[in-house]
C-alpha positions as CSV (number, residue, x, y, z in Angstrom):
1,M,-113.1,-47.7,5.6
2,V,-109.4,-47.0,6.1
3,R,-107.8,-43.6,6.2
4,S,-104.1,-43.3,5.3
5,T,-102.1,-40.0,5.5
6,L,-99.5,-40.1,2.8
7,R,-97.7,-36.8,3.4
8,E,-98.0,-33.3,4.5
9,A,-99.0,-30.9,1.7
10,D,-96.6,-28.2,2.7
11,D,-94.3,-27.2,5.4
12,S,-97.0,-25.1,7.2
13,G,-98.9,-28.2,8.2
14,L,-102.3,-26.6,7.3
15,S,-103.3,-29.3,5.0
16,E,-102.7,-33.0,4.5
17,F,-102.9,-35.5,1.6
18,V,-105.1,-38.2,2.6
19,V,-106.4,-41.4,1.1
20,F,-109.7,-43.1,2.1
21,L,-109.9,-46.8,1.2
22,D,-112.6,-49.4,1.6
23,H,-111.9,-52.7,3.2
24,A,-111.0,-54.3,-0.1
25,G,-108.3,-51.6,-0.7
26,K,-110.3,-49.7,-3.3
27,I,-109.6,-45.9,-3.2
28,L,-112.8,-43.9,-2.2
29,F,-111.2,-40.5,-2.1
30,A,-107.8,-39.0,-2.4
31,G,-107.0,-35.4,-1.9
32,F,-105.9,-32.5,0.4
33,V,-107.9,-32.0,3.6
34,N,-107.5,-28.4,5.1
35,R,-106.4,-28.8,8.7
36,L,-108.1,-25.4,9.5
37,E,-111.4,-26.9,8.7
38,R,-110.7,-29.6,11.1
39,L,-109.6,-27.4,13.9
40,F,-112.9,-25.4,13.5
41,A,-114.9,-28.6,13.5
42,I,-113.2,-29.9,16.5
43,S,-113.8,-26.5,18.4
44,E,-117.5,-26.7,17.4
45,A,-117.6,-30.4,18.8
46,V,-116.2,-29.2,22.1
47,R,-118.4,-26.3,22.2
48,Q,-121.5,-28.4,21.7
49,S,-120.4,-30.8,24.4
50,G,-120.3,-27.9,26.9
51,R,-119.0,-28.8,30.2
52,Q,-119.4,-32.5,29.4
53,P,-115.9,-34.0,28.7
54,I,-115.4,-35.6,25.2
55,T,-112.6,-38.1,24.9
56,A,-109.7,-37.6,22.6
57,A,-110.3,-41.1,21.2
58,R,-113.9,-40.2,20.3
59,L,-112.6,-37.1,18.4
60,A,-110.1,-39.2,16.7
61,D,-112.8,-41.7,15.5
62,R,-115.1,-38.9,14.5
63,F,-112.5,-37.1,12.4
64,E,-110.7,-40.3,11.3
65,V,-107.3,-39.3,12.6
66,S,-104.9,-40.5,15.2
67,R,-105.2,-39.6,18.9
68,R,-101.8,-37.9,18.5
69,T,-103.2,-35.8,15.7
70,I,-106.2,-34.8,17.9
71,E,-103.8,-33.9,20.7
72,R,-101.7,-31.7,18.4
73,D,-104.9,-30.0,17.2
74,L,-106.2,-29.4,20.7
75,A,-102.8,-27.9,21.5
76,S,-103.1,-25.5,18.5
77,L,-106.6,-24.5,19.7
78,R,-105.4,-23.7,23.1
79,E,-102.4,-21.7,21.7
80,A,-105.0,-19.7,19.6
81,G,-106.9,-18.9,22.8
82,A,-109.7,-21.5,22.7
83,P,-111.0,-22.1,26.2
84,V,-110.5,-25.9,26.3
85,I,-109.1,-27.9,29.0
86,S,-107.6,-31.4,28.9
87,E,-108.2,-34.1,31.5
88,P,-106.1,-37.3,31.8
89,G,-107.7,-40.5,31.0
90,R,-107.3,-44.2,29.8
91,N,-108.3,-43.4,26.3
92,G,-106.0,-40.5,25.5
93,G,-107.7,-38.2,27.9
94,A,-110.7,-35.9,27.5
95,V,-111.3,-32.4,26.6
96,S,-114.0,-29.9,27.7
97,L,-114.7,-26.2,27.8
98,D,-112.9,-24.2,30.4
99,S,-115.4,-23.6,33.3
100,A,-114.6,-19.8,33.1
101,A,-115.7,-19.6,29.5
102,S,-118.9,-20.1,27.7
103,T,-117.9,-19.9,24.0
104,V,-115.0,-21.0,22.0
105,V,-113.3,-17.9,20.6
106,L,-110.6,-18.4,18.2
107,L,-108.9,-15.0,18.4
108,S,-105.3,-14.1,19.4
109,S,-104.6,-11.6,22.2
110,P,-103.6,-8.8,19.7
111,Q,-106.7,-9.4,17.7
112,V,-109.0,-9.1,20.8
113,T,-107.1,-6.1,22.0
114,A,-107.6,-4.3,18.8
115,L,-111.2,-5.0,18.8
116,L,-111.7,-3.7,22.4
117,M,-109.5,-0.6,21.5
118,A,-111.7,0.1,18.5
119,V,-114.8,0.1,20.7
120,T,-113.5,2.2,23.5
121,T,-111.8,4.9,21.2
122,A,-114.8,5.2,19.1
123,G,-116.4,7.3,21.8
124,A,-119.7,7.5,23.5
125,D,-121.4,9.4,20.7
126,M,-121.0,6.5,18.2
127,P,-124.4,4.9,17.5
128,Y,-124.9,1.8,19.5
129,S,-121.9,2.5,21.7
130,N,-123.5,1.0,24.7
131,D,-124.2,-2.2,22.9
132,A,-120.6,-2.2,21.6
133,L,-119.3,-2.0,25.3
134,A,-121.6,-4.8,26.4
135,G,-120.5,-7.0,23.4
136,A,-116.9,-6.3,24.1
137,D,-117.3,-7.4,27.8
138,I,-119.0,-10.6,26.6
139,L,-116.0,-11.2,24.2
140,L,-113.6,-10.6,27.0
141,Q,-115.4,-12.9,29.3
142,G,-115.6,-15.7,26.8
143,L,-111.8,-16.0,26.5
144,A,-109.7,-18.6,28.1
145,S,-108.3,-17.3,31.4
146,N,-104.7,-17.1,30.0
147,T,-105.8,-15.3,26.9
148,R,-107.9,-12.9,29.0
149,T,-104.8,-12.1,31.1
150,N,-102.6,-11.5,28.1
151,V,-105.3,-9.1,26.6
152,E,-105.6,-7.2,29.9
153,E,-101.8,-6.8,30.1
154,L,-101.7,-5.5,26.5
155,R,-104.6,-3.2,27.0
156,N,-102.9,-1.7,30.1
157,R,-100.1,-0.5,27.8
158,M,-102.6,1.6,25.7
159,R,-103.7,5.1,26.2
160,H,-106.0,7.5,24.3
161,A,-107.3,10.9,24.7
162,F,-110.7,11.1,26.5
163,V,-113.4,13.0,24.6
164,S,-116.4,14.1,26.5
165,P,-119.7,13.1,24.9
166,A,-121.5,15.8,23.0
167,V,-124.6,14.0,22.3
168,S,-127.4,13.4,24.9
169,P,-127.4,9.7,25.7
170,R,-131.1,9.6,25.9
171,I,-131.5,11.3,22.4
172,R,-128.9,9.0,20.9
173,R,-130.7,5.9,22.2
174,T,-134.0,7.1,20.8
175,I,-132.5,7.7,17.4
176,E,-130.8,4.3,17.6
177,E,-134.1,2.6,18.2
178,A,-135.7,4.6,15.3
179,V,-133.0,3.3,12.9
180,R,-133.1,-0.2,14.2
181,Q,-136.9,-0.5,14.1
182,G,-137.2,1.5,10.8
183,R,-139.5,4.1,12.4
184,V,-140.1,7.9,11.9
185,V,-138.7,10.0,14.7
186,N,-139.8,13.5,15.6
187,I,-136.9,15.8,16.4
188,T,-136.2,19.4,17.3
189,Y,-133.1,20.5,15.3
190,V,-130.8,23.5,15.6
191,D,-128.8,24.1,12.5
192,A,-125.5,25.8,11.9
193,K,-127.2,29.3,11.9
194,S,-129.0,28.5,15.1
195,T,-132.3,28.2,13.4
196,V,-134.7,25.9,15.4
197,T,-137.1,23.6,13.4
198,E,-139.3,20.7,14.2
199,R,-138.9,17.8,11.8
200,S,-140.4,14.4,11.2
201,V,-137.6,12.2,9.9
202,E,-137.6,8.7,8.4
203,A,-134.7,7.2,10.3
204,V,-132.8,5.4,7.4
205,G,-129.3,5.1,9.0
206,F,-126.2,6.9,10.3
207,Y,-123.4,8.9,8.7
208,R,-120.0,9.5,10.3
209,G,-118.7,12.7,9.0
210,S,-115.4,14.6,9.9
211,D,-117.2,16.6,12.6
212,G,-119.3,13.9,14.2
213,W,-122.2,11.5,13.8
214,Y,-125.3,12.3,11.8
215,L,-128.7,10.8,11.4
216,N,-129.4,10.0,7.8
217,G,-132.9,10.3,7.0
218,W,-135.8,11.4,4.8
219,C,-137.0,14.8,5.9
220,D,-140.9,15.3,5.6
221,L,-140.4,19.0,5.9
222,R,-138.1,19.2,2.9
223,D,-139.5,16.1,1.2
224,A,-135.8,15.1,0.5
225,G,-133.0,13.3,2.1
226,R,-131.2,15.2,4.9
227,I,-128.5,14.6,7.5
228,F,-128.8,15.8,11.1
229,R,-125.8,16.1,13.3
230,L,-126.7,14.3,16.6
231,D,-125.4,16.9,18.9
232,R,-127.6,19.5,17.3
233,I,-130.9,17.4,18.0
234,T,-132.4,18.8,21.1
235,T,-135.4,16.5,21.6
236,A,-136.3,13.3,19.9
237,R,-139.4,11.2,20.1
238,L,-139.9,7.7,18.5
239,T,-143.2,7.4,16.6
240,R,-145.1,4.2,15.6
241,R,-144.9,5.2,11.9
242,S,-142.8,2.8,9.9
243,I,-140.4,4.3,7.1
244,A,-140.6,3.7,3.4
245,L,-138.0,1.4,1.8
246,R,-135.3,3.7,0.6
247,N,-131.7,3.3,-0.6
248,V,-129.3,4.4,2.1
249,D,-126.8,6.1,-0.3
250,E,-129.5,7.9,-2.3
251,V,-130.9,9.3,0.9
252,L,-127.5,10.4,1.9
253,G,-126.7,12.0,-1.3
254,W,-123.4,13.8,-1.9
255,T,-120.7,14.0,0.7
256,P,-117.3,15.7,0.7
257,N,-115.6,12.2,1.1
258,E,-116.0,8.9,-0.2
259,V,-118.2,6.8,2.1
260,V,-118.1,3.1,2.8
261,A,-120.0,0.7,4.9
262,P,-118.4,-0.4,8.2
């Protein structure tokens, strides 16, 4: 089969009009091929090869393009932050993962910085905030060294007000597990009038109100959906009792503002 690139589809270079011919010259396929799809496919091929270099010639044969096209695509991947390194060779060189990175991350420095800022400014009271910080660190370590440097430089220009945690980390983690596992949690709750009650609550989810994070659950005591502000929960104990299948929004009920899923 012979591949012939007739012309670029547009000035952006994101797609090409290609024709695939058999050896007799018969057209097997003619149409536009999205370059972005090839870039992602190349990044995946490099990721799967791990630290083992894969030659540019082999990539060219696999994607049925010229070595020059592959070299241009690899340059685009590096510019986008993919942790790939090139090694000189007889067949157009080879490419492999940067030894300092374990994944191919196609995000720009501003994109990564924005994600890291979202995690840190959300605060320690946010559900799964510890996991968010751990995930952000994995993301940061998975970047190419030059992209990671750019991200760190950009982050150093950012400042935000520090807010002391209002929720007990131990209580927050217990409720996080109740929601994740779909369990009932026994809590001691102090309401706005300082009334203390013991509740068994089916942990359905979380709700972010204007005054903080709430546990959204089905209260056995009231036999209805209720929300419990996390900083008003003084004790929390995870039980082995599974929750019933309930609609999150129906349990939440009316709220003063429109709610959306994150």
